[in-house]
C-alpha positions as CSV (number, residue, x, y, z in Angstrom):
1,M,83.6,101.7,91.3
2,L,81.8,102.4,88.0
3,V,81.0,99.7,85.5
4,S,81.6,100.8,81.9
5,G,78.5,102.7,80.6
6,Q,77.3,103.8,84.1
7,S,77.3,107.4,85.2
8,Q,78.3,108.8,88.5
9,S,77.3,112.1,90.0
10,K,79.7,114.3,92.0
11,T,77.9,113.4,95.2
12,E,78.6,109.7,94.6
13,I,82.4,110.1,94.1
14,K,84.2,107.7,96.5
15,K,86.7,109.6,98.6
16,D,88.8,106.7,99.7
17,S,92.5,106.5,100.8
18,L,93.6,106.7,97.1
19,Y,91.6,109.9,96.6
20,F,93.2,111.6,99.6
21,E,96.7,110.3,98.7
22,I,96.4,111.9,95.2
23,L,94.9,115.0,96.7
24,Q,98.0,115.3,99.0
25,L,100.4,114.7,96.1
26,D,98.6,117.4,94.1
27,R,99.1,119.8,97.0
28,E,102.8,119.0,97.1
29,V,103.6,119.2,93.4
30,F,101.7,122.5,93.0
31,G,103.0,123.8,96.3
32,A,106.4,123.4,94.7
33,F,105.2,125.1,91.6
34,N,103.8,128.1,93.4
35,K,107.0,128.4,95.5
36,R,109.1,128.0,92.4
37,D,110.9,125.0,93.9
38,V,112.1,123.6,90.6
39,K,114.0,120.7,92.1
40,K,111.1,119.4,94.2
41,F,108.6,120.1,91.3
42,A,110.7,118.1,88.9
43,E,110.7,115.1,91.2
44,F,107.0,114.6,90.7
45,F,107.4,113.9,87.0
46,D,108.6,110.9,85.1
47,E,111.5,111.6,82.8
48,N,109.5,110.1,80.0
49,L,106.5,112.4,80.7
50,E,104.1,113.1,77.9
51,F,102.3,116.5,78.3
52,F,99.4,117.0,76.0
53,H,98.1,120.6,75.8
54,D,95.2,121.7,73.7
55,K,97.0,124.9,72.6
56,G,100.7,124.0,73.0
57,G,100.7,120.5,71.6
58,L,102.8,117.6,72.9
59,T,105.8,118.4,75.2
60,G,107.7,116.4,77.8
61,Y,109.7,116.4,81.0
62,K,112.4,118.9,79.9
63,H,109.9,121.5,78.7
64,T,107.8,121.2,81.9
65,V,110.7,121.7,84.2
66,E,112.2,124.5,82.0
67,F,108.8,126.2,82.1
68,L,108.9,126.5,85.8
69,E,112.6,127.6,85.7
70,T,111.6,130.4,83.3
71,L,108.7,131.5,85.5
72,S,111.2,131.6,88.4
73,N,113.9,133.5,86.5
74,N,111.4,136.0,85.2
75,K,109.7,136.5,88.6
76,T,106.4,135.7,86.9
77,Q,103.5,135.7,89.4
78,L,101.6,132.7,88.0
79,S,100.0,130.5,90.6
80,R,97.9,127.4,90.5
81,E,95.0,126.3,92.7
82,L,93.1,123.0,92.5
83,I,89.3,123.4,92.5
84,E,88.9,120.6,95.0
85,D,85.2,119.9,94.4
86,S,86.1,119.1,90.8
87,L,88.6,116.4,91.8
88,I,87.9,112.8,90.8
89,V,90.4,109.9,91.3
90,Y,90.2,106.5,89.7
91,P,92.6,103.6,90.3
92,I,94.5,102.1,87.4
93,P,95.2,98.6,88.6
94,G,98.8,97.5,88.3
95,Y,99.9,101.1,87.5
96,G,98.6,103.9,89.7
97,A,95.8,106.4,89.4
98,M,94.0,108.8,87.1
99,Q,93.4,112.3,88.5
100,I,90.7,114.4,86.7
101,G,89.7,117.9,87.7
102,A,89.9,121.6,87.1
103,H,92.4,124.1,88.4
104,R,92.6,127.9,88.4
105,F,95.8,129.6,87.2
106,C,96.2,133.3,88.2
107,N,98.8,135.7,86.9
108,N,99.2,138.7,89.3
109,E,101.2,141.1,87.2
110,N,101.2,144.8,87.3
111,V,98.7,145.1,90.1
112,K,96.2,143.2,87.9
113,T,95.0,139.6,88.5
114,N,94.1,137.6,85.4
115,C,92.7,134.1,86.2
116,G,91.4,131.2,84.1
117,I,90.0,127.8,85.0
118,F,91.2,124.9,82.9
119,N,90.7,121.1,82.9
120,F,93.3,118.5,83.4
121,I,94.0,114.8,83.6
122,H,97.1,113.5,85.4
123,I,98.1,109.9,85.1
124,W,100.1,108.9,88.2
125,R,102.3,105.8,88.3
126,K,103.3,104.2,91.7
127,Q,106.6,102.4,91.4
128,D,108.7,101.2,94.3
129,G,106.4,103.1,96.7
130,K,107.0,106.4,94.8
131,W,104.4,108.3,92.8
132,K,105.3,110.1,89.5
133,I,103.1,111.8,86.9
134,T,103.7,110.1,83.6
135,R,101.0,111.7,81.4
136,V,99.3,115.1,81.6
137,V,96.3,116.2,79.5
138,S,95.6,119.9,79.8
139,Y,92.6,121.3,78.0
140,G,89.8,123.9,77.9
141,H,92.1,126.9,77.3
């Protein structure tokens, strides 16, 4: 655990049970995204979601779910992959966890693959034994 003002190198990141639990949740939510399973994807987000995007501004739950529905309806070949060695997880006592990392989005349209790596922060709340993302910060686009 870091004390405010201390730094931590990637090799010092504590990979405890919380880290692996959030890693598994990430795999599940974006597995649903990549498979266009809108219903399962939506279950990972709080209905009061705040999604902050450095290009798109502030949106919420409805926009996030509708985005995946649009991708599905348009047969858009956008996929997401976590860059696992970028993943850092911090506990938020009495609330849940903060997930910080980078991910690669690739669009495989017209026999051409276009990929970009972007940064994100997910704030997860654990309530009644169930995890939901309540805040997303997506940046570096």
